[in-house]
Backbone and ligand atoms as CSV (ligand in chain L), in Angstrom:
chain,resi,resn,atom,element,x,y,z
A,1,MET,N,N,20.537,-24.232,20.800
A,1,MET,CA,C,19.976,-24.028,19.459
A,1,MET,C,C,21.085,-23.572,18.490
A,2,THR,N,N,21.171,-24.236,17.323
A,2,THR,CA,C,22.193,-23.833,16.354
A,2,THR,C,C,21.763,-22.526,15.671
A,3,MET,N,N,22.723,-21.927,14.956
A,3,MET,CA,C,22.384,-20.680,14.229
A,3,MET,C,C,21.285,-20.921,13.209
A,4,LEU,N,N,21.374,-22.113,12.540
A,4,LEU,CA,C,20.368,-22.419,11.517
A,4,LEU,C,C,18.988,-22.558,12.159
A,5,GLU,N,N,18.941,-23.254,13.331
A,5,GLU,CA,C,17.649,-23.424,14.013
A,5,GLU,C,C,17.071,-22.063,14.434
A,6,SER,N,N,17.944,-21.218,14.992
A,6,SER,CA,C,17.398,-19.933,15.431
A,6,SER,C,C,16.958,-19.095,14.222
A,7,TYR,N,N,17.644,-19.250,13.086
A,7,TYR,CA,C,17.236,-18.530,11.875
A,7,TYR,C,C,15.858,-19.014,11.407
A,8,LEU,N,N,15.671,-20.368,11.451
A,8,LEU,CA,C,14.426,-20.927,10.936
A,8,LEU,C,C,13.224,-20.594,11.825
A,9,THR,N,N,13.468,-20.385,13.132
A,9,THR,CA,C,12.343,-20.107,14.036
A,9,THR,C,C,12.161,-18.598,14.270
A,10,LEU,N,N,12.991,-17.813,13.609
A,10,LEU,CA,C,12.942,-16.361,13.812
A,10,LEU,C,C,11.615,-15.762,13.368
A,11,LYS,N,N,11.014,-14.962,14.243
A,11,LYS,CA,C,9.783,-14.269,13.862
A,11,LYS,C,C,10.196,-12.951,13.190
A,12,ALA,N,N,9.706,-12.748,11.988
A,12,ALA,CA,C,10.109,-11.541,11.257
A,12,ALA,C,C,9.574,-10.294,11.961
A,13,GLU,N,N,10.451,-9.293,12.063
A,13,GLU,CA,C,10.022,-8.003,12.615
A,13,GLU,C,C,10.211,-6.940,11.539
A,14,TYR,N,N,9.284,-5.991,11.519
A,14,TYR,CA,C,9.302,-4.993,10.441
A,14,TYR,C,C,9.262,-3.578,10.987
A,15,GLU,N,N,9.886,-2.673,10.235
A,15,GLU,CA,C,9.700,-1.245,10.504
A,15,GLU,C,C,9.048,-0.639,9.271
A,16,ILE,N,N,8.334,0.464,9.496
A,16,ILE,CA,C,7.692,1.176,8.381
A,16,ILE,C,C,8.455,2.488,8.221
A,17,ILE,N,N,9.063,2.674,7.056
A,17,ILE,CA,C,9.906,3.853,6.844
A,17,ILE,C,C,9.505,4.567,5.544
A,18,PRO,N,N,9.823,5.867,5.444
A,18,PRO,CA,C,9.452,6.591,4.219
A,18,PRO,C,C,10.074,5.954,2.973
A,19,MET,N,N,9.302,5.929,1.896
A,19,MET,CA,C,9.803,5.400,0.625
A,19,MET,C,C,10.735,6.435,0.010
A,20,ASP,N,N,11.870,5.988,-0.538
A,20,ASP,CA,C,12.672,6.940,-1.301
A,20,ASP,C,C,12.977,6.386,-2.689
A,21,ALA,N,N,13.669,7.204,-3.483
A,21,ALA,CA,C,13.879,6.862,-4.897
A,21,ALA,C,C,14.529,5.482,-5.061
A,22,ASP,N,N,15.413,5.107,-4.123
A,22,ASP,CA,C,16.087,3.809,-4.240
A,22,ASP,C,C,15.130,2.625,-4.082
A,23,ASP,N,N,13.946,2.882,-3.523
A,23,ASP,CA,C,12.982,1.793,-3.326
A,23,ASP,C,C,12.159,1.502,-4.585
A,24,CYS,N,N,12.202,2.424,-5.573
A,24,CYS,CA,C,11.237,2.340,-6.691
A,24,CYS,C,C,11.306,1.014,-7.456
A,25,HIS,N,N,12.497,0.447,-7.617
A,25,HIS,CA,C,12.597,-0.806,-8.364
A,25,HIS,C,C,11.875,-1.932,-7.620
A,26,ALA,N,N,12.193,-2.081,-6.320
A,26,ALA,CA,C,11.556,-3.143,-5.517
A,26,ALA,C,C,10.045,-2.914,-5.421
A,27,VAL,N,N,9.642,-1.667,-5.326
A,27,VAL,CA,C,8.214,-1.340,-5.241
A,27,VAL,C,C,7.509,-1.761,-6.535
A,28,SER,N,N,8.147,-1.494,-7.680
A,28,SER,CA,C,7.480,-1.841,-8.945
A,28,SER,C,C,7.414,-3.364,-9.115
A,29,ILE,N,N,8.386,-4.095,-8.581
A,29,ILE,CA,C,8.321,-5.568,-8.659
A,29,ILE,C,C,7.119,-6.072,-7.857
A,30,LEU,N,N,6.977,-5.588,-6.621
A,30,LEU,CA,C,5.844,-6.034,-5.792
A,30,LEU,C,C,4.515,-5.580,-6.405
A,31,HIS,N,N,4.496,-4.378,-6.977
A,31,HIS,CA,C,3.280,-3.897,-7.633
A,31,HIS,C,C,2.903,-4.855,-8.774
A,32,GLY,N,N,3.899,-5.252,-9.569
A,32,GLY,CA,C,3.658,-6.160,-10.696
A,32,GLY,C,C,3.136,-7.519,-10.249
A,33,GLU,N,N,3.564,-7.974,-9.061
A,33,GLU,CA,C,3.081,-9.267,-8.544
A,33,GLU,C,C,1.653,-9.141,-8.013
A,34,SER,N,N,1.225,-7.914,-7.718
A,34,SER,CA,C,-0.043,-7.717,-7.011
A,34,SER,C,C,-1.182,-7.219,-7.894
A,35,PHE,N,N,-0.862,-6.623,-9.044
A,35,PHE,CA,C,-1.910,-6.009,-9.871
A,35,PHE,C,C,-1.786,-6.451,-11.328
A,36,ALA,N,N,-2.935,-6.446,-12.034
A,36,ALA,CA,C,-2.962,-6.870,-13.436
A,36,ALA,C,C,-2.218,-5.885,-14.338
A,37,ARG,N,N,-2.261,-4.584,-13.966
A,37,ARG,CA,C,-1.533,-3.607,-14.782
A,37,ARG,C,C,-0.366,-3.046,-13.976
A,38,PRO,N,N,0.830,-3.606,-14.218
A,38,PRO,CA,C,1.973,-3.176,-13.410
A,38,PRO,C,C,2.432,-1.761,-13.726
A,39,TRP,N,N,2.946,-1.063,-12.727
A,39,TRP,CA,C,3.570,0.248,-12.942
A,39,TRP,C,C,5.087,0.022,-12.910
A,40,GLY,N,N,5.792,0.668,-13.840
A,40,GLY,CA,C,7.242,0.498,-13.906
A,40,GLY,C,C,7.975,1.346,-12.870
A,41,ASP,N,N,9.293,1.074,-12.727
A,41,ASP,CA,C,10.137,1.857,-11.814
A,41,ASP,C,C,9.973,3.351,-12.088
A,42,GLY,N,N,9.959,3.693,-13.405
A,42,GLY,CA,C,9.914,5.103,-13.817
A,42,GLY,C,C,8.639,5.797,-13.356
A,43,GLU,N,N,7.513,5.056,-13.398
A,43,GLU,CA,C,6.243,5.652,-12.951
A,43,GLU,C,C,6.301,5.963,-11.454
A,44,PHE,N,N,6.861,5.014,-10.685
A,44,PHE,CA,C,6.979,5.267,-9.244
A,44,PHE,C,C,7.948,6.417,-8.983
A,45,TYR,N,N,9.049,6.411,-9.736
A,45,TYR,CA,C,10.061,7.447,-9.535
A,45,TYR,C,C,9.469,8.826,-9.829
A,46,SER,N,N,8.713,8.907,-10.936
A,46,SER,CA,C,8.205,10.241,-11.284
A,46,SER,C,C,7.088,10.667,-10.324
A,47,LEU,N,N,6.274,9.729,-9.850
A,47,LEU,CA,C,5.261,10.100,-8.847
A,47,LEU,C,C,5.938,10.581,-7.565
A,48,LEU,N,N,6.928,9.804,-7.116
A,48,LEU,CA,C,7.577,10.119,-5.844
A,48,LEU,C,C,8.356,11.437,-5.897
A,49,SER,N,N,8.737,11.862,-7.118
A,49,SER,CA,C,9.469,13.135,-7.202
A,49,SER,C,C,8.540,14.341,-7.056
A,50,GLN,N,N,7.217,14.095,-7.107
A,50,GLN,CA,C,6.289,15.228,-6.928
A,50,GLN,C,C,6.184,15.564,-5.437
A,51,ASP,N,N,6.160,16.878,-5.145
A,51,ASP,CA,C,6.145,17.325,-3.750
A,51,ASP,C,C,4.953,16.809,-2.969
A,52,ASN,N,N,3.818,16.632,-3.678
A,52,ASN,CA,C,2.598,16.244,-2.948
A,52,ASN,C,C,2.388,14.729,-2.875
A,53,VAL,N,N,3.395,13.966,-3.317
A,53,VAL,CA,C,3.290,12.498,-3.257
A,53,VAL,C,C,4.279,11.973,-2.218
A,54,PHE,N,N,3.841,10.984,-1.452
A,54,PHE,CA,C,4.718,10.381,-0.444
A,54,PHE,C,C,4.375,8.907,-0.303
A,55,GLY,N,N,5.317,8.163,0.231
A,55,GLY,CA,C,5.059,6.736,0.389
A,55,GLY,C,C,5.831,6.164,1.558
A,56,PHE,N,N,5.488,4.934,1.903
A,56,PHE,CA,C,6.184,4.209,2.973
A,56,PHE,C,C,6.440,2.787,2.500
A,57,VAL,N,N,7.524,2.214,2.998
A,57,VAL,CA,C,7.805,0.804,2.726
A,57,VAL,C,C,7.983,0.081,4.054
A,58,ALA,N,N,7.709,-1.226,4.028
A,58,ALA,CA,C,7.986,-2.069,5.192
A,58,ALA,C,C,9.359,-2.699,4.970
A,59,ARG,N,N,10.134,-2.782,6.040
A,59,ARG,CA,C,11.473,-3.376,5.905
A,59,ARG,C,C,11.665,-4.347,7.072
A,60,GLN,N,N,12.105,-5.564,6.760
A,60,GLN,CA,C,12.360,-6.515,7.855
A,60,GLN,C,C,13.641,-6.105,8.575
A,61,THR,N,N,13.564,-5.968,9.896
A,61,THR,CA,C,14.724,-5.454,10.648
A,61,THR,C,C,15.620,-6.584,11.157
A,62,ASN,N,N,15.129,-7.833,11.116
A,62,ASN,CA,C,15.948,-8.917,11.657
A,62,ASN,C,C,16.228,-10.005,10.612
A,63,ALA,N,N,16.366,-9.590,9.341
A,63,ALA,CA,C,16.676,-10.574,8.283
A,63,ALA,C,C,18.189,-10.700,8.135
A,64,PHE,N,N,18.680,-11.940,8.004
A,64,PHE,CA,C,20.119,-12.143,7.781
A,64,PHE,C,C,20.464,-11.838,6.330
A,65,LEU,N,N,19.540,-12.235,5.439
A,65,LEU,CA,C,19.791,-12.054,4.009
A,65,LEU,C,C,18.846,-10.993,3.458
A,66,LYS,N,N,19.247,-10.377,2.352
A,66,LYS,CA,C,18.375,-9.370,1.739
A,66,LYS,C,C,17.124,-10.065,1.196
A,67,LYS,N,N,15.948,-9.545,1.575
A,67,LYS,CA,C,14.691,-10.181,1.162
A,67,LYS,C,C,13.928,-9.247,0.223
A,68,PRO,N,N,12.984,-9.807,-0.557
A,68,PRO,CA,C,12.152,-8.920,-1.389
A,68,PRO,C,C,11.351,-7.968,-0.506
A,69,LEU,N,N,10.957,-6.854,-1.082
A,69,LEU,CA,C,10.202,-5.850,-0.317
A,69,LEU,C,C,8.865,-6.441,0.175
A,70,PRO,N,N,8.592,-6.380,1.490
A,70,PRO,CA,C,7.344,-6.981,1.996
A,70,PRO,C,C,6.087,-6.153,1.722
A,71,GLY,N,N,6.224,-4.829,1.613
A,71,GLY,CA,C,5.010,-4.036,1.397
A,71,GLY,C,C,5.326,-2.565,1.198
A,72,PHE,N,N,4.369,-1.864,0.597
A,72,PHE,CA,C,4.530,-0.413,0.386
A,72,PHE,C,C,3.164,0.238,0.266
A,73,VAL,N,N,3.148,1.544,0.449
A,73,VAL,CA,C,1.953,2.344,0.156
A,73,VAL,C,C,2.414,3.659,-0.470
A,74,LEU,N,N,1.635,4.165,-1.428
A,74,LEU,CA,C,1.945,5.440,-2.065
A,74,LEU,C,C,0.687,6.302,-2.006
A,75,ALA,N,N,0.841,7.564,-1.634
A,75,ALA,CA,C,-0.323,8.441,-1.447
A,75,ALA,C,C,-0.017,9.832,-1.966
A,76,ARG,N,N,-1.103,10.604,-2.146
A,76,ARG,CA,C,-0.947,11.982,-2.630
A,76,ARG,C,C,-1.839,12.884,-1.781
A,77,GLN,N,N,-1.385,14.091,-1.595
A,77,GLN,CA,C,-2.138,15.035,-0.763
A,77,GLN,C,C,-2.238,16.366,-1.483
A,78,ILE,N,N,-3.467,16.776,-1.792
A,78,ILE,CA,C,-3.650,18.064,-2.472
A,78,ILE,C,C,-4.782,18.813,-1.784
A,79,ALA,N,N,-4.501,20.030,-1.363
A,79,ALA,CA,C,-5.510,20.944,-0.817
A,79,ALA,C,C,-6.481,20.267,0.155
A,80,GLY,N,N,-5.926,19.703,1.207
A,80,GLY,CA,C,-6.776,19.153,2.273
A,80,GLY,C,C,-7.308,17.753,2.011
A,81,GLU,N,N,-7.139,17.283,0.753
A,81,GLU,CA,C,-7.648,15.942,0.450
A,81,GLU,C,C,-6.501,15.024,0.063
A,82,ALA,N,N,-6.421,13.898,0.768
A,82,ALA,CA,C,-5.389,12.921,0.448
A,82,ALA,C,C,-6.026,11.749,-0.289
A,83,GLU,N,N,-5.170,10.970,-0.953
A,83,GLU,CA,C,-5.654,9.853,-1.759
A,83,GLU,C,C,-4.623,8.734,-1.694
A,84,ILE,N,N,-5.081,7.518,-1.453
A,84,ILE,CA,C,-4.168,6.371,-1.538
A,84,ILE,C,C,-4.051,6.014,-3.020
A,85,LEU,N,N,-2.838,6.101,-3.569
A,85,LEU,CA,C,-2.644,5.801,-4.987
A,85,LEU,C,C,-2.513,4.297,-5.208
A,86,THR,N,N,-1.783,3.636,-4.334
A,86,THR,CA,C,-1.652,2.179,-4.422
A,86,THR,C,C,-1.030,1.647,-3.130
A,87,ILE,N,N,-1.369,0.396,-2.835
A,87,ILE,CA,C,-0.798,-0.276,-1.652
A,87,ILE,C,C,-0.726,-1.764,-1.965
A,88,ALA,N,N,0.342,-2.398,-1.531
A,88,ALA,CA,C,0.432,-3.858,-1.682
A,88,ALA,C,C,1.331,-4.436,-0.602
A,89,VAL,N,N,0.972,-5.651,-0.209
A,89,VAL,CA,C,1.772,-6.419,0.752
A,89,VAL,C,C,2.030,-7.773,0.092
A,90,GLN,N,N,3.259,-8.253,0.216
A,90,GLN,CA,C,3.615,-9.547,-0.367
A,90,GLN,C,C,2.664,-10.622,0.172
A,91,ALA,N,N,2.142,-11.474,-0.727
A,91,ALA,CA,C,1.160,-12.484,-0.299
A,91,ALA,C,C,1.703,-13.346,0.852
A,92,LYS,N,N,3.006,-13.667,0.789
A,92,LYS,CA,C,3.645,-14.532,1.797
A,92,LYS,C,C,3.538,-13.973,3.219
A,93,VAL,N,N,3.503,-12.658,3.344
A,93,VAL,CA,C,3.436,-12.050,4.677
A,93,VAL,C,C,2.097,-11.323,4.885
A,94,GLY,N,N,1.097,-11.707,4.066
A,94,GLY,CA,C,-0.231,-11.098,4.196
A,94,GLY,C,C,-0.878,-11.475,5.521
A,95,ARG,N,N,-1.803,-10.655,5.932
A,95,ARG,CA,C,-2.594,-10.855,7.155
A,95,ARG,C,C,-1.740,-10.892,8.420
A,96,THR,N,N,-0.607,-10.171,8.375
A,96,THR,CA,C,0.219,-10.079,9.600
A,96,THR,C,C,0.233,-8.635,10.109
A,97,GLY,N,N,-0.609,-7.794,9.530
A,97,GLY,CA,C,-0.729,-6.437,10.057
A,97,GLY,C,C,0.064,-5.387,9.294
A,98,LEU,N,N,0.771,-5.800,8.227
A,98,LEU,CA,C,1.590,-4.802,7.511
A,98,LEU,C,C,0.729,-3.798,6.745
A,99,GLY,N,N,-0.361,-4.281,6.134
A,99,GLY,CA,C,-1.250,-3.362,5.406
A,99,GLY,C,C,-1.795,-2.303,6.355
A,100,TRP,N,N,-2.201,-2.740,7.514
A,100,TRP,CA,C,-2.714,-1.830,8.548
A,100,TRP,C,C,-1.659,-0.797,8.926
A,101,ARG,N,N,-0.422,-1.251,9.179
A,101,ARG,CA,C,0.647,-0.333,9.603
A,101,ARG,C,C,1.006,0.648,8.489
A,102,LEU,N,N,1.034,0.167,7.245
A,102,LEU,CA,C,1.355,1.054,6.116
A,102,LEU,C,C,0.271,2.118,5.953
A,103,MET,N,N,-0.992,1.694,6.076
A,103,MET,CA,C,-2.099,2.657,5.960
A,103,MET,C,C,-2.053,3.679,7.094
A,104,GLN,N,N,-1.749,3.218,8.300
A,104,GLN,CA,C,-1.660,4.146,9.436
A,104,GLN,C,C,-0.572,5.191,9.181
A,105,ALA,N,N,0.565,4.737,8.651
A,105,ALA,CA,C,1.671,5.672,8.375
A,105,ALA,C,C,1.243,6.701,7.324
A,106,ALA,N,N,0.549,6.230,6.278
A,106,ALA,CA,C,0.113,7.147,5.210
A,106,ALA,C,C,-0.918,8.143,5.738
A,107,MET,N,N,-1.842,7.670,6.594
A,107,MET,CA,C,-2.874,8.576,7.117
A,107,MET,C,C,-2.263,9.605,8.065
A,108,ARG,N,N,-1.285,9.153,8.871
A,108,ARG,CA,C,-0.610,10.087,9.792
A,108,ARG,C,C,0.109,11.179,8.987
A,109,GLU,N,N,0.829,10.764,7.954
A,109,GLU,CA,C,1.583,11.734,7.136
A,109,GLU,C,C,0.621,12.693,6.420
A,110,ALA,N,N,-0.502,12.140,5.925
A,110,ALA,CA,C,-1.483,12.989,5.228
A,110,ALA,C,C,-2.009,14.056,6.188
A,111,LYS,N,N,-2.253,13.670,7.418
A,111,LYS,CA,C,-2.772,14.625,8.407
A,111,LYS,C,C,-1.707,15.683,8.735
A,112,LEU,N,N,-0.463,15.223,8.899
A,112,LEU,CA,C,0.637,16.162,9.165
A,112,LEU,C,C,0.773,17.195,8.054
A,113,ARG,N,N,0.472,16.773,6.824
A,113,ARG,CA,C,0.570,17.688,5.669
A,113,ARG,C,C,-0.678,18.547,5.508
A,114,GLY,N,N,-1.599,18.458,6.465
A,114,GLY,CA,C,-2.788,19.313,6.415
A,114,GLY,C,C,-4.020,18.643,5.841
A,115,GLY,N,N,-3.961,17.330,5.635
A,115,GLY,CA,C,-5.113,16.613,5.074
A,115,GLY,C,C,-6.271,16.560,6.057
A,116,GLU,N,N,-7.465,16.763,5.547
A,116,GLU,CA,C,-8.664,16.667,6.389
A,116,GLU,C,C,-9.392,15.360,6.148
A,117,SER,N,N,-9.260,14.823,4.942
A,117,SER,CA,C,-9.868,13.524,4.665
A,117,SER,C,C,-9.011,12.783,3.643
A,118,ILE,N,N,-9.228,11.471,3.581
A,118,ILE,CA,C,-8.435,10.647,2.674
A,118,ILE,C,C,-9.378,9.733,1.895
A,119,PHE,N,N,-9.107,9.606,0.593
A,119,PHE,CA,C,-9.958,8.833,-0.314
A,119,PHE,C,C,-9.169,7.668,-0.898
A,120,LEU,N,N,-9.895,6.681,-1.397
A,120,LEU,CA,C,-9.263,5.613,-2.170
A,120,LEU,C,C,-10.311,4.960,-3.052
A,121,GLU,N,N,-9.816,4.174,-3.994
A,121,GLU,CA,C,-10.701,3.420,-4.883
A,121,GLU,C,C,-10.368,1.957,-4.741
A,122,VAL,N,N,-11.387,1.113,-4.695
A,122,VAL,CA,C,-11.130,-0.323,-4.521
A,122,VAL,C,C,-12.161,-1.118,-5.315
A,123,ASP,N,N,-11.714,-2.213,-5.888
A,123,ASP,CA,C,-12.591,-3.141,-6.603
A,123,ASP,C,C,-13.554,-3.754,-5.588
A,124,ASP,N,N,-14.839,-3.726,-5.888
A,124,ASP,CA,C,-15.801,-4.224,-4.887
A,124,ASP,C,C,-15.681,-5.735,-4.645
A,125,GLY,N,N,-14.861,-6.425,-5.466
A,125,GLY,CA,C,-14.636,-7.860,-5.236
A,125,GLY,C,C,-13.346,-8.133,-4.473
A,126,ASN,N,N,-12.633,-7.103,-4.079
A,126,ASN,CA,C,-11.345,-7.280,-3.395
A,126,ASN,C,C,-11.569,-7.361,-1.873
A,127,ALA,N,N,-11.919,-8.572,-1.416
A,127,ALA,CA,C,-12.309,-8.746,-0.003
A,127,ALA,C,C,-11.203,-8.365,0.990
A,128,PRO,N,N,-9.931,-8.768,0.754
A,128,PRO,CA,C,-8.900,-8.385,1.724
A,128,PRO,C,C,-8.775,-6.859,1.865
A,129,ALA,N,N,-8.758,-6.149,0.718
A,129,ALA,CA,C,-8.609,-4.686,0.772
A,129,ALA,C,C,-9.832,-4.042,1.422
A,130,LEU,N,N,-11.030,-4.518,1.057
A,130,LEU,CA,C,-12.247,-3.954,1.665
A,130,LEU,C,C,-12.250,-4.178,3.169
A,131,GLY,N,N,-11.785,-5.377,3.584
A,131,GLY,CA,C,-11.719,-5.677,5.021
A,131,GLY,C,C,-10.785,-4.709,5.729
A,132,LEU,N,N,-9.629,-4.480,5.106
A,132,LEU,CA,C,-8.645,-3.560,5.698
A,132,LEU,C,C,-9.224,-2.150,5.797
A,133,TYR,N,N,-9.806,-1.649,4.702
A,133,TYR,CA,C,-10.277,-0.265,4.699
A,133,TYR,C,C,-11.450,-0.072,5.664
A,134,ARG,N,N,-12.344,-1.048,5.731
A,134,ARG,CA,C,-13.477,-0.910,6.664
A,134,ARG,C,C,-12.978,-0.922,8.094
A,135,LYS,N,N,-12.001,-1.781,8.361
A,135,LYS,CA,C,-11.452,-1.854,9.723
A,135,LYS,C,C,-10.784,-0.523,10.113
A,136,LEU,N,N,-10.272,0.184,9.096
A,136,LEU,CA,C,-9.625,1.473,9.357
A,136,LEU,C,C,-10.637,2.618,9.431
A,137,GLY,N,N,-11.908,2.323,9.179
A,137,GLY,CA,C,-12.942,3.362,9.304
A,137,GLY,C,C,-13.325,4.031,7.995
A,138,PHE,N,N,-12.881,3.490,6.861
A,138,PHE,CA,C,-13.291,4.062,5.567
A,138,PHE,C,C,-14.742,3.687,5.284
A,139,GLU,N,N,-15.461,4.614,4.647
A,139,GLU,CA,C,-16.848,4.352,4.266
A,139,GLU,C,C,-17.046,4.653,2.793
A,140,LYS,N,N,-17.946,3.886,2.194
A,140,LYS,CA,C,-18.224,4.074,0.760
A,140,LYS,C,C,-18.914,5.423,0.529
A,141,VAL,N,N,-18.371,6.207,-0.440
A,141,VAL,CA,C,-19.027,7.480,-0.763
A,141,VAL,C,C,-19.448,7.534,-2.231
A,142,GLY,N,N,-19.111,6.490,-2.985
A,142,GLY,CA,C,-19.522,6.481,-4.390
A,142,GLY,C,C,-19.114,5.184,-5.049
A,143,GLU,N,N,-19.584,4.987,-6.280
A,143,GLU,CA,C,-19.142,3.790,-7.015
A,143,GLU,C,C,-19.087,4.083,-8.503
A,144,ARG,N,N,-18.176,3.381,-9.181
A,144,ARG,CA,C,-18.039,3.540,-10.632
A,144,ARG,C,C,-18.203,2.161,-11.253
A,145,ARG,N,N,-19.402,1.939,-11.819
A,145,ARG,CA,C,-19.685,0.617,-12.402
A,145,ARG,C,C,-18.854,0.370,-13.646
A,146,GLY,N,N,-18.387,-0.872,-13.804
A,146,GLY,CA,C,-17.632,-1.259,-14.994
A,146,GLY,C,C,-16.277,-0.583,-15.078
A,147,TYR,N,N,-15.749,-0.129,-13.961
A,147,TYR,CA,C,-14.520,0.667,-13.949
A,147,TYR,C,C,-13.266,-0.188,-14.171
A,148,TYR,N,N,-13.221,-1.361,-13.545
A,148,TYR,CA,C,-12.050,-2.236,-13.700
A,148,TYR,C,C,-12.337,-3.312,-14.743
A,149,LYS,N,N,-11.293,-3.653,-15.510
A,149,LYS,CA,C,-11.411,-4.722,-16.503
A,149,LYS,C,C,-10.226,-5.655,-16.278
A,150,ASP,N,N,-10.467,-6.960,-16.098
A,150,ASP,CA,C,-9.324,-7.858,-15.888
A,150,ASP,C,C,-8.813,-8.394,-17.228
A,151,ALA,N,N,-7.756,-9.243,-17.149
A,151,ALA,CA,C,-7.103,-9.737,-18.367
A,151,ALA,C,C,-8.075,-10.528,-19.241
A,152,HIS,N,N,-9.155,-11.081,-18.656
A,152,HIS,CA,C,-10.114,-11.886,-19.444
A,152,HIS,C,C,-11.289,-11.047,-19.920
A,153,GLY,N,N,-11.239,-9.749,-19.676
A,153,GLY,CA,C,-12.294,-8.873,-20.179
A,153,GLY,C,C,-13.469,-8.704,-19.224
A,154,SER,N,N,-13.456,-9.383,-18.046
A,154,SER,CA,C,-14.591,-9.159,-17.129
A,154,SER,C,C,-14.439,-7.814,-16.436
A,155,VAL,N,N,-15.577,-7.182,-16.235
A,155,VAL,CA,C,-15.555,-5.854,-15.614
A,155,VAL,C,C,-16.097,-5.926,-14.196
A,156,SER,N,N,-15.655,-4.995,-13.367
A,156,SER,CA,C,-16.171,-4.939,-11.992
A,156,SER,C,C,-16.277,-3.478,-11.561
A,157,THR,N,N,-16.909,-3.310,-10.426
A,157,THR,CA,C,-17.218,-1.968,-9.931
A,157,THR,C,C,-16.123,-1.443,-9.019
A,158,ALA,N,N,-15.794,-0.165,-9.172
A,158,ALA,CA,C,-14.862,0.484,-8.238
A,158,ALA,C,C,-15.675,1.193,-7.167
A,159,LEU,N,N,-15.353,0.956,-5.924
A,159,LEU,CA,C,-15.964,1.711,-4.837
A,159,LEU,C,C,-15.034,2.861,-4.481
A,160,VAL,N,N,-15.603,4.031,-4.264
A,160,VAL,CA,C,-14.817,5.166,-3.779
A,160,VAL,C,C,-15.090,5.233,-2.278
A,161,MET,N,N,-14.013,5.222,-1.490
A,161,MET,CA,C,-14.171,5.227,-0.032
A,161,MET,C,C,-13.448,6.425,0.571
A,162,LYS,N,N,-13.976,6.876,1.716
A,162,LYS,CA,C,-13.429,8.072,2.350
A,162,LYS,C,C,-13.332,7.859,3.859
A,163,ARG,N,N,-12.336,8.488,4.439
A,163,ARG,CA,C,-12.239,8.525,5.903
A,163,ARG,C,C,-11.789,9.916,6.310
A,164,VAL,N,N,-12.432,10.449,7.331
A,164,VAL,CA,C,-12.018,11.755,7.844
A,164,VAL,C,C,-10.736,11.542,8.646
A,165,LEU,N,N,-9.778,12.472,8.503
A,165,LEU,CA,C,-8.523,12.362,9.252
A,165,LEU,C,C,-8.654,13.186,10.531
A,166,ARG,N,N,-8.773,12.494,11.654
A,166,ARG,CA,C,-8.978,13.210,12.921
A,166,ARG,C,C,-7.656,13.420,13.629
L,1,LIG,C1,C,-5.109,-5.496,0.743
L,1,LIG,C2,C,-3.748,-5.797,1.384
L,1,LIG,C3,C,-2.840,-4.569,1.227
L,1,LIG,C4,C,-3.947,-6.107,2.874
L,1,LIG,O1,O,-2.676,-6.197,3.485
L,1,LIG,P1,P,-2.389,-7.143,4.748
L,1,LIG,O2,O,-1.034,-6.816,5.252
L,1,LIG,O3,O,-2.639,-8.545,4.384
L,1,LIG,O4,O,-3.512,-6.647,5.760
L,1,LIG,P2,P,-3.426,-6.731,7.364
L,1,LIG,O5,O,-2.700,-7.974,7.774
L,1,LIG,O6,O,-2.941,-5.442,7.889
L,1,LIG,O7,O,-4.970,-6.927,7.713
L,1,LIG,C5,C,-5.741,-5.886,8.280
L,1,LIG,C6,C,-7.213,-6.276,8.110
L,1,LIG,O8,O,-7.559,-6.334,6.733
L,1,LIG,C7,C,-8.536,-7.375,6.518
L,1,LIG,N1,N,-7.952,-8.449,5.708
L,1,LIG,C8,C,-6.663,-8.598,5.340
L,1,LIG,N2,N,-6.530,-9.697,4.551
L,1,LIG,C9,C,-7.744,-10.232,4.445
L,1,LIG,C10,C,-8.261,-11.369,3.755
L,1,LIG,N3,N,-7.464,-12.174,3.034
L,1,LIG,N4,N,-9.591,-11.614,3.812
L,1,LIG,C11,C,-10.417,-10.823,4.515
L,1,LIG,N5,N,-9.989,-9.718,5.222
L,1,LIG,C12,C,-8.689,-9.438,5.160
L,1,LIG,C13,C,-8.872,-7.889,7.907
L,1,LIG,O9,O,-9.915,-7.080,8.423
L,1,LIG,C14,C,-7.580,-7.639,8.645
L,1,LIG,O10,O,-7.734,-7.579,10.040
L,1,LIG,P3,P,-7.674,-8.951,10.913
L,1,LIG,O11,O,-6.489,-9.745,10.411
L,1,LIG,O12,O,-7.516,-8.453,12.309
L,1,LIG,O13,O,-8.982,-9.635,10.630
L,1,LIG,C15,C,-3.108,-7.057,0.711
L,1,LIG,O14,O,-4.042,-8.118,0.744
L,1,LIG,C16,C,-2.656,-6.836,-0.723
L,1,LIG,O15,O,-1.568,-6.346,-0.969
L,1,LIG,N6,N,-3.488,-7.228,-1.714
L,1,LIG,C17,C,-3.097,-7.149,-3.122
L,1,LIG,C18,C,-3.019,-5.719,-3.610
L,1,LIG,C19,C,-4.316,-4.978,-3.356
L,1,LIG,O16,O,-5.408,-5.498,-3.579
L,1,LIG,N7,N,-4.189,-3.713,-2.892
L,1,LIG,C20,C,-5.335,-2.874,-2.613
L,1,LIG,C21,C,-5.871,-2.274,-3.857
L,1,LIG,S1,S,-7.230,-1.162,-3.531
């Protein structure tokens, strides 16, 4: 097998590592590709500088060339309650388990920091995210009707979901 052939058949492998300030630019690019209202580098940087905010990024460990960031999660933990602030996985590598691994890392860290439960908000029409959160054991604890508005002015409901951190 030539080098090119082995490169083309290579199965991507990823590690999940803590997010740091140097990741903020790549994180904001992926955020912008994933959400209607993008957050800038500065917003991520200022969130991450807060003691109670933490995040993780996925990094391909067997890439020959530098690739765009495959995924990230950002969370906050205050007085026993944690919250997922945002999470995204590049569409190209979706449904390969990265969202699951990023969420597991965030929940583990939240528990280590003394979290007893973790909350998040999700658009009730976001089937991939709802599938992920339900599979992780999150349950609906509330809803906010008309909470999200897309670029065309249509509104949708935000579900508030919770999972106990055992
Ligand atoms: C939601 C998101 C983070 C999921 O990441 P992912 O890496 O694709 O998820 P995983 O591969 O870990 O999938 C875990 C589970 O989630 C569910 N899931 C993921 N993608 C799905 C899809 N397209 N349709 C239905 N269920 C889906 C499944 O239950 C899946 O388990 P399975 O593959 O064993 O059936 C990703 O789709 C994303 O970044 N979406 C855009 C940004 C976003 O909506 N973020 C959440 C805002 S609240």
